[in-house]
C-alpha positions in Angstrom: -53.4 -32.1 59.2 -52.6 -32.7 55.7 -49.9 -30.9 53.8 -50.8 -29.2 50.7 -48.7 -29.8 47.7 -48.1 -26.8 45.5 -50.0 -26.9 42.3 -48.2 -27.7 39.1 -49.0 -24.2 37.6 -47.2 -22.4 40.4 -44.0 -24.4 39.9 -44.0 -23.7 36.2 -44.3 -20.0 36.8 -41.3 -20.1 39.2 -39.4 -22.2 36.8 -40.1 -19.7 34.0 -39.0 -16.7 36.2 -35.7 -18.5 37.1 -35.1 -19.3 33.4 -35.7 -15.7 32.5 -33.2 -14.5 35.1 -30.6 -16.9 33.9 -31.0 -15.9 30.2 -30.8 -12.1 31.1 -27.7 -12.7 33.2 -26.0 -14.7 30.4 -26.9 -12.0 27.8 -25.5 -9.3 30.1 -22.2 -11.1 30.5 -22.0 -11.9 26.8 -22.6 -8.3 25.8 -19.8 -7.2 28.0 -17.4 -9.7 26.3 -18.4 -9.0 22.7 -16.8 -5.9 21.1 -18.3 -4.1 18.1 -16.1 -3.9 15.0 -15.9 -0.1 15.3 -14.2 -0.4 18.7 -11.6 -2.7 17.1 -10.8 -0.1 14.4 -10.8 2.7 16.9 -8.3 0.8 19.1 -6.2 0.0 16.0 -6.2 3.8 15.1 -5.1 4.6 18.6 -2.3 2.0 18.4 -1.1 3.3 15.0 -1.2 6.9 16.2 0.9 6.0 19.2 3.3 4.3 16.9 3.4 7.4 14.6 4.1 9.7 17.6 6.9 7.3 18.8 8.5 7.4 15.3 8.5 11.2 15.2 9.9 11.5 18.7 12.7 9.0 17.9 13.6 11.1 14.8 13.6 14.3 16.8 15.6 12.9 19.8 18.3 11.7 17.4 18.5 15.2 15.7 17.6 13.5 12.4 15.8 16.6 11.2 18.8 18.8 11.8 21.2 16.4 10.2 19.2 15.8 7.1 17.4 19.1 6.4 20.3 21.5 6.7 23.6 21.7 4.9 26.0 24.6 5.7 23.3 26.7 7.4 20.8 26.4 4.5 18.1 24.0 3.6 19.6 21.0 1.9 18.5 20.2 -1.7 18.2 16.5 -1.0 16.5 16.5 2.4 13.1 15.2 1.0 14.7 12.1 -0.5 16.9 11.4 2.5 14.0 11.8 5.0 11.7 9.6 2.9 14.4 6.8 2.8 15.1 7.1 6.6 11.4 7.0 7.6 10.7 4.2 5.2 13.6 2.1 6.6 12.3 2.6 10.2 8.9 1.1 9.3 7.9 -2.5 8.6 7.4 -3.3 4.9 3.6 -3.4 5.2 3.3 0.1 6.8 2.7 3.1 4.5 3.4 6.7 5.5 2.7 10.1 4.3 4.7 12.9 5.9 4.4 16.7 5.6 7.0 19.2 7.1 5.8 22.7 7.7 7.9 25.8 8.5 6.1 27.7 11.2 6.9 31.4 11.2 5.2 34.4 12.9 4.1 37.2 10.6 2.5 40.2 12.2 1.9 38.2 15.4 0.1 35.5 13.6 1.7 32.0 13.2 1.9 30.9 9.6 2.5 27.4 8.3 4.1 26.8 4.9 5.0 23.4 3.6 8.7 22.9 3.1 8.5 19.9 0.8 8.0 20.4 -2.9 6.3 17.0 -3.1 4.6 14.4 -0.8 7.0 12.4 1.3 5.4 9.0 1.1 6.0 5.3 0.4 2.5 4.7 -0.7 1.9 4.2 -4.4 -1.4 6.0 -4.4 -3.2 8.3 -1.9 -6.2 5.9 -1.9 -4.3 3.6 0.5 -5.0 6.1 3.2 -8.6 6.7 2.2 -9.7 3.1 2.1 -7.8 1.6 5.0 -9.2 1.0 8.5 -7.0 2.3 11.3 -5.2 5.2 9.8 -3.2 6.9 12.6 -1.5 10.3 12.6 0.7 12.3 14.8 2.2 15.8 14.9 5.2 17.2 16.7 6.7 20.7 16.8 10.4 20.7 16.5 12.9 23.6 16.9 16.0 23.0 15.0 19.5 24.1 16.1 19.2 26.9 13.5 16.0 28.0 15.4 13.6 27.0 12.6 10.3 26.0 14.1 9.0 22.9 12.2 5.6 21.2 12.5 5.9 17.6 11.3 2.8 15.6 10.5 2.8 11.9 9.6 0.0 9.6 8.6 0.5 5.8 9.0 -1.5 2.9 7.8 -1.0 -0.9 8.0 -1.3 -2.4 4.5 -2.9 -5.8 3.9 
């Protein structure tokens, strides 16, 4: 009995199927390794937000807000300048910040927020820095001072180029 040899056409079909499986497997692995640019900027935003929250908690734990903002039981006249200098000194030179401090009071059972600062607390030359940058992070904390003021402190951070 003679053995039949497979025809050349059948081997080519099997070879094409195996090649297709290898190409699909390689593309699947590659797509898992490649990240879209949006995921990079999202991860950077999360990192900057974590950094911003860490900065605010360090300031709160050190009672910086109490020490700077109040003088003799009243709101200090220089607290904005002093807080801007301290926050700026805690950040690398290529990081820009914009901070807002709100006094939270309850009027008629409804919480009200009013900005305590008469100007923007920022080290950025222009507000466009925050509008054009990738990876702007922000954080908020609520802080109760020793004089029982309830403050909401918001900060935006961005890494400059």
